[in-house]
C-alpha positions, 0 to 999 in steps of 0.5 A: 902265861897260859899262851906259852903252855899252849904253845909248848904243849903243841910242840911237845905234841908236834914231836910226838907225832913226828917221831912216830912216823919214823917207826917201821910198820908191818902194814907198810912192808905188806903194801911195799911187798904187794907193789914192788915184790909180789909180781917179781917173786910170783908168790904171796907175801905169806909165802915170802915171809914163811921162808924164815922163822922169827929168829931167822929174820931177826938175826939176818937183820942184826947181821946186816944180810937181811937183803942177801936173805930176802934175795935168797927167798925170792931171786927175782928181786935181786935188784931191789934188794941191792938197791940204796933205796931198799937199804935206806927206806924200805928194809925196816918195814919189810923186815917188821912184815916178815917178821910179824908173818914168819913161818913160826908167828901163827899169823897170816898176811892178807896179801 
């Protein structure tokens, strides 16, 4: 009987770890900005995120125009923002980054 409980507990813990890895992460968004956009945009992530307020970033995400708004903030990143990889893989992390460090957040990233 205890073997079944151990297997069930291990399964629950494993599923919990998999589920938490799927969440968006502002730190990962910061690393994506540094690696893929900083040199193209020509300014730091702090400047990029501060182009809009938290409400403006949230509204852009809710309207499905996050890539368009980010492209307006950094026109040199147009190809990246229009890519399928951005829409599928990077947008949620970059959104968390810009939302956490928006102009009205009071937070300043170290990039």
